[in-house]
N, C-alpha and C positions, 0 to 999 in steps of 0.2 A: 504493500500500500504506500509506503514511504517512497519507494522507487517510482511508482506511478505518479505520485504527487509532485516529485521533483523532476519528472521527465520534461524534455524540451518541448515535445508535442503538446503536453498539457499546459505548460506555461504559455506557449504560442496561442493556443485556443483561448485560454483565459484572458490573455492580454488583448487579443483582437475583440473578443466579446465584451470586455470591460469598456474599451474605447467606443465600440458601437453602441453599447448600452447607455453610456453617458451622453453620447450625441443624441440618441433616440429620446432619452428622458428630457433633455433640454428642448428638443424640437416639440415633443409631445406636450410637455408642460407649458411651453410658451404658446402653443396652438390652443391648448385648453383654456388658458387664462385669457387669451385674445378673443376666443369664441365666446367665453363667458361674458367678457366686457361688452362685446357687440350685442349679445342676446339681451343683457340687462339694459343697454342703451335703447334697443328697439322696443322692449317691453315697457320701459319707462315712458317712451314717446307715445306708444299706443294707449297706455293707461291714462296719460295726461290728456290725450285727445278725447278718449271716452269720458273722462271726468268732466272735461270742458263742455262736451255736448250735453251731459246730464245736468250739470249746473246751469247751463243756458236754458234748458227746458224748464227747470224749477224757477229760475229767476224771471222768465217771461210771464209765468203764471203769477208769481208773487208781485211783480211790477204791475200787472193788470189789476190785482186786488188792491194794491196801494193807491191806485188812481181814484178809486171810489171815495174813500174818506177824504183824500186831498181835494177832490172836486167839490164835495159837500161842504168842507170847511171853507173853501174859497167863496162859495155862494153865501154861506152864513156871515162871513166877514164883510161881504160887499152888498148884501141885500137884506132887507128886513122881512123875513119870511113869516107867514102865519103858521099856526099849528097845522092847518090842513095842507098847506104847501110843503111843510116839513114831512108830513106823513106820506104825501104823494112822492116826494123825493126819495125817502127810504124805501118805499114799496117798489119804485121803478128800478133802483140800483140793485136791490136784493133779488128781484125777479130776473133781471137781465144778465147777471153774472153767476155762472154755474158753480164756480168754486166757493162763492160766499154763501154762508148759512144764515147770516144775520148781520144787520147794521143798526148801530145805536148812535143817537145824538144826545149826549148827556150835558145839560147846562148846570152851571154853578147855581146854588139856591138863589132865588129872587132875581136871576139874570134873564129869564125869558119874559118878555112883556106880557102883562095880564095874568101871570101865574105867580102866586106867592109860594115860596119854598122850592122844592125839587121839581125838575121837569126833565124826563129822560125817556122819550119814546123809543121802543125797540121793536123792529120788524124782523121776523125770523121765519125760516122754512120749517114746516112740521108736516110730515107725511104727504109731501107734494103740494101743500097749501101754505099760504102766507098768513102769519098771525102777528097781531100787534099787541104789545103790553107796555105799561109804563113802569119803569124801575123806580121803586120808592123804598124808603126805610120803613120798618127795620128789616123786612124780608130781603130786599135787594138794595142794600146801602152801597150804591156804586161809588160813592165818594172815597171809600177805603179800598176799592179794588185796584190791583196793580195796573190794569189796562187804562184806568182813569188817572190814578194818583201820580204814577211815575212820569208819563209824558207831560202832565201838567207841571210837575215840579222841575223837571229837566228842561221844559220848554222846547221839546223837539219831538218829531214823529219817530215812532219806534215799534218794533215787533215785541210782543210779549213772549215769555217762556211758554212752551207747549203745556197744555193742561187737559184733564179729562172733562168731558161733558157732564154737567151736573145731573141731567136726566138720563144719560146713557153713557156709563163708564167704559163702554167698548170703543167710544169715539175719542180721538185726540184732536184737540182744537188749538188754534193760535189766533191771536188778535193783533191787527195793525191799527194803532191809534194815532190821531192827529189832533193836537190842541188848536182851538181857534180863538181869535182875540177881537176885542172891541178897541178900535184904534181912534184916538182923539188927541189932536194937536201933538202928534209924535209919540204919544204914550200908548202902550199896548197892555191891555188888561185881559187875562185869560178868563173867558166866560163859559168855557166848556170843552169837551173832547168828543171827536167823532171817531168811532171804531168800527172796523169790519172784521167779522169773525169767519174763519174758514175751517173746514174739516180736513185733516192732514192725510186722509185715506189715499188720495191720489198721489201724495208725496211718497208714501210707502211703496206704491206700485211702481213709480218711476225708479226709485232706488233699488228695488228688488230686481228689476230687469238688468241692472249692471252686474254682469257675471263674467269672470275670466277663468278659464280652465275649469276643472271639475268641481273643486271645492272653494273657489274664490268667491268673495262676496263684497258688498258695499254697505256702509252704514252712515248715518247722519247724526251729528251731535249739535245741540243748541249752543248759544254763545256762553252759557255757564257750564258746558260739558255734558249735559244730560243727553242720554241716548234717545233719539227720536225714532230711529229705525235701527234694527239689528236682527240677524237671524235667530239669536237667542232671545225669545220673547220676554223672559224674566228681566232682561236688562232694560227694556223699553219703559221709560218714564220712572224706573225704579233705581237705576244706577247712573252715575256719571263716570266719565273716563278716569277721573281722579279717585273715586271710591273703588273702582276696579283695580287701579294701580296700587292702591293701599292694601286692598284685600289680598292681592297676589304678590305683594312686595316687588313691584315691577317699576324700578326707577326710570327705565328707558321709556315706558309708556307714559309715565308722569311728565317727563320732559317733552314728549311728543304732544301731549294734551296742552301744555303751556304754549308751545309753538303754534299749534292750530288756533288757539283762542286769540293769539296775537296776529292772526291773519296771514300766517306764513304757509308755504307749501313745500313739499319735499318728497323724495322717494327713498325710503330707508329700510334697512334690514332689522327685524325685531324677533323676539321670542314670543310666539302666540300664547296668550295668558291662559287659555283653557286647555289645549292639548300639548302645550310646551314644545311646539315645533317651530322651526325657523320660518318666517313669513316675510314677504316684501309688502310694504304698505305705502300707498301714495295718498296724500291728503292735500286738500286745497279749500279755501274759504268760499262761502257764498257772500258776495258783496252786498246783496240786498238786506240780509238780516243778520250778518256776522255769524252764521252757522258754518259748520265745516263738513265736507264730504270726505269719507275715507274709503279706499278701495284696497282690499287685502288679497294677496296671491300667495299660496303655499310655495315655499322654495323648492320642495321635492317635485311638485308638479311643473313649476317653471323650468327646472333644470332636467326634467325627465328625458327629453329628446337628446339634450347634450350628453347626459350621463349614459344613455343607451348607445349613442354614437361612440362615446369613449370606450365602452365595454367592447364593442365590435372591433375598434381599432386595436385594443389590447390583445384580444383573442387572435386577430390576424397577425399581429406582430409577434405574438408568442409562437404561432405556427411557423412564421418566417424565421424566428430565432432557432427553433428546433432544426429546421432544414439547413440553416446557416452553420449550426454546430456540427451537423453531419458532414457538410461539405468541407468546412475548415479542418475537422478532425482527419478526414481522408487526405486532404492536401498536406496537412502537417505531418502525418505519418509517412507520406511519400517522400517528403523533404527530409525528415529526420531519421528515416530508416538507415541510410548510409552512415549518418553520424552516430547512430546507436552501435553499428558494427565497429566503427572507429573507436568509440568509447570502450567497447569490450576489449579490443586489441590493446589500447593504452593501459587498461587495468592489468593485463598480462605483463606489459612492459614495466608498470609500476611495481609489480610483484617480483621483478627481476628476470622475467623470461624474455630475453632479447632474441630468441629464435622464432617468436610468433610472427606469422605472416600478416602484413597489413592488407586488408581487402582491396582488390582492384576496383577502381571507379571508371566506368566507360563513358560517363558524361564528361563534358568539357566545361563544367561550371566551377564555382568556388569550392564545392565539396571535393571535386577531383584534385584541385590544387592543394586542399587541406590534407588529403590522403598522401600525396607525394611529400608534403612537408613533414607529416608524421613519420614516413619511412626514412627520410633524411635525418629526422630527429632521433629515430631509433639507432641508426648507425653512429651518429655523433655521440649519443648518450653512452653507447657501449664503449666507445673510445675514451670518453670523458671519465667513466667509472674506472676503467683500467688505469688511466693516468692518476685518478684520485686515490686509488688504492696505493699506488706507488708513492704519491705525495704524502698520504696519511702515514705510511710507514716511516718515511723520512722525517715527518714532523714529530712522530712519537719518539723517534730516536733522538731528535734535537731536544725535545722536552725532557727526555731522560738525562741527556747530557747537561742541560741547563739546571736540572734538579741537583745533579751531582756537583755542578759548579757552585750552586747556592750553598750546598752543605759544606763544600771546601772553603768558600769565602767566609761563612759564619764560623767555620772551624778555626780560622786564623785569628779571629777576634776573641778577646777575653769574654767568657760567658759564664764563669762560675762566680757567684756572688754570695757572701762577701769574699773577695779574692784573698784578703789577708785577715782571717778571722781573729788572729792574736794581736792585731794592732788596734789600739783604742784612740789614736790621734785623729783619725779621719774615718769617714764613711763614704763609700763610692758605689755608684750604680750607673749602668748605661744600657741603651737598647737601640737597635736599628730596624726600621721597617722599609725595605727596598720597594720602589715603585714597580719594578719588574722582578724577574726571578733572581737576578743579580744586580747589584748597584755599585755606585762609586763612592758612597759615604764610608767612613771608618772611624774608629776610635781605638786608643791603646793606652796602657799604663803599666809601669813596672818600677821596682825598687832597685836602687844602687847603694851599696855600702850601708844598707839598713836605715839610713837617715835621710835619703833623698827619694822623693816620689816623682817620677817623670810621667807625664800624661800628654796625650795629643788627640785632636779631633780634626777630620779633614773632609773635604767635599770635592770630588773630581768632576771636571766638566764633562757633560754627557751622561749617558746611562747605559745599562746593559753590559755585555761581556767586555767591550774595550775599556769602559770605565772601571769595571771590577778588576781587570788585570793591572791597570795603571794604579789603582788603589793598593793592590797587594804589593806591587813594587815599591810604592811610596812608603807604606807602613814598614816594610822590611828594611829599606834604606835608612829610615829614621832610627829604628832600633839598633841597626848594625853600626850606625855612625855615632851613637851616643856613648861617651865616656865621661867619667866623673870630673875630669879636669878640663874638658872641652866646653866652652860657653855655648849656650843655646843658639845664639845668632850664627856662630860658625858652623854648628851642626846643620842648621837649615840651609845655609849658603852652600855647604857641601852637597846636600841632597838636591838642591836646585841645579847645581852644575851637573850632577849625574843625570838628572831627568831631562835637562835641556839637550844632552847629547843624543843624537839619532832619534829625536822626537818628531818623526815625519808626520804624525797625525795632529801635531800642534795641540796636544792636550795639556791641561794644567790642573793644579789642585790648590785650593785654599786650605791653610793649616793654622791651627792655634796649637803651639807647642809650649808646655810649661813644666816648671820644676819647683816643688815645694820643699823647703828645708824643714824637715819634721821637728827640728829642735827649736826653730825660731818662728815658724809660720810665714817666712819670707817667700814670696812667689816671684820667680824669674820667668819671663815669657817672651815669645816672639809671635806676632800675629801677621801671618803672610796672607793678607787679603780676606781673612775669614770674618764671619759675623762676630760682633763684639759680645763677649760673654757678660753675664750679670753676676754681681755680688749681692747676695741677699743677707743683710745683717739681721741679727735677732731683734735689734731695736733700730728704728730708722727706716728710711725709704730704700727701695731697690735702686741700684746704680750700675751703669755700664763701666767695664774696664776701659781705660783710656786707649784710644786708637793710636797705633804707631805709624800708620801711613804706608806700610810695606805692601808690595804687590804679591799676587799668587805665585806659587812655585811652579817652574817649568816654562815660564814665559821668556825671561831675559837671563842669558848666561852670565855668570860671574857677578850677579847682583848681590850687594852687601845689605843684609838685613839688620834691623835695629833690635837691641835687647832692652826690655823694660822691666820694671820691678814694682811690686805692691806687697804690702804686709797684711796678711789676713788676721782679723781679730777672732778670738775664741767664738765658736758656734756660727761663724760666717759660712754661707753656702755659696759655692761657685756653680753657676748654671751655664753649660756649654751646649750648643745646638747647631744644626745646619739650616740653610734657608728653606728646607722642606717644611719647616714649622711656620716661619713668618710669611712665606709666600704661598701657603696653602689657600686654595680658592673654594668658595662655596658655589651653589648653583646660580647665584646672582653675580658671579665673577668678582666678588669682593675678596680682598686679601685679608688673612688673619692679622697681619701687621705687627710691628714692634710695640705699638701702643697697647693692643689687646694682650700681648705677651707680658708686658710690664704690669698691667692691671692684674693678670692672673698670678704672676709671681709674688705680688704683694700679699696675696692670701695664703701663701705656702711657707711662711717663716718657720712654722713648727713641724713641717713635714720632714720625714727622713729622706735620705737620698733615693731609696727605692720608691717611696710614695710620691715624691716630686716627679720622678721620671714617668711613672705610670700615669699620674694625674695630668701631666703635660700632654702626653699622647692622647688621652681621653678628651681633653679640652679641645685639641685640634680636630679630632673626629666629630665631636659635638658641633663644632662650627661648620665644617664642610658638609655634614649630613650625608647626602647620597652622591655628592660630586665625586668623580673619579680622582684617585691620587695621581698627581702629575710629577712628583719628585720624591726622592728618598727622604725619609724622616729619621733624624738621629737626635736623641736626647741623652746628655751626659751630665751627671751631677756629682760634684765632689764637696762633701761637707767637712770643713775643718773644725774639729772639736776642741783640741788643746795640744800644746807642744808636748813632745815626748820627754820623758824624764831622763836626766843625764845618768850615764852609766857610773 
């Protein structure tokens, strides 16, 4: 299964199908969204036109009704009509207007000539006949009715909220009222209100005919949000759009109601409050009476055709994808079959079988060239491995020889500590860590006549075998040239002359060579270009031994070196080292430096010679962390304790 998953054919098929799938999803998604946008735009336009047509029908009828009380009010303001003329006027308009169920002229008390108190004739239709009554208190106190009081107080014509017929609660009525005035010298005094009453049954029939898709419907709300028409009968005259929004905790419906009552129109997506399904709702105002018409379309019905088309496209594309997978798999296998054979042959080569036959490719394409390259690689690899085996054997021999050289080099250096266990005047310890198997650093110490301790430390230029050989020669010459009566400067000068002869490689060595008089603590020394040693007193600061200005050994023949002296105090510690310590670099290419070394030595006043050597090497390694060692590291400590007692 893992082999199948990692095969080139599977990867090729997967890669091609992934790219095609991404392209398809982008095109399909973009097409779906664009189609949806066009569909919503067209539906919004159709709904808007349908709503406009419905609203126009309603407003034509309402405008026709409004003209009746407006005309009567005009005649009352401009003519002194008798009671008989008023009744004839009411009868004429009530009979001639089909939508009107009754007309009233209600005067303010004592405002109709010849009548004391209230005067409000009302002509209405009853079972196909016209009847006339006079509205009077207390049974019909019109002065406190909304259709009379509100237009009078607001001084404007207006439609009332819909209400049920007192005599027949199956009928919903609405009244349009117009106040009329007595005008005298520019003053206007309201003397009554003319109102026309209509049955809204025709309005419900018009709204009911507005239907889009299977379950779409329209509804009408008054200017305070009361449902005038709605498919749910319990809502009519019993609920407002705001009470429904509160009941179903629908903030979106509440905002829509507020927008509708402010005369706005829009096409919005909502959650239908009864069935909790997404719907699209278009709403717009009726200019005549500030009511609003709403048209609802279920989203699933609106998108049904688009969703059906989308499913067909997905099915056809899935079938196409299956055929594409079959075709690509066939082609991929045909292309990769030769590569599979080559892979099997290379597995044999990787296992060490160089006799395997590379399959022949008869085509003249890249696979054929690859097979030829593999065959050439097999031959070259066989030759390379044969050469590598010879090189490895030679390298192993060299490594063995270098290991022996390392052991020989370490063998010529003092490595037993303490070297003079019976001597209490001093404590001595040293260590070398070469950067390679063998290096060019060295140290040495020895006693002469039991009262003089000679010691040296050196650093040969370069690294590796040449430096180690030059170091061995230098160390041997120093020890062989040292006699008790020969000054140190003459010893180093003699060693320098010997090393300068036949020094074709131009190698040189820095040396610090010293001698301590164990009876007095007096230190004679020669510094041939070596790092300045430090004296660490038990009390006081660390200090460097004075520089003599001499050059390294092996550079200039017959060079005369200078002898210098210093007297060590009891418990002084002499710290000698090579530049592998101060020039050690960390991963940021920072040098350990003389400053860091001095700060470290200041903390080591109470350390023994061995502790100081070990701690110094640890300190350098702590600083460089993981950076590779670039030079030999040598640390040599001589701790002067006290002068020897006289025999």
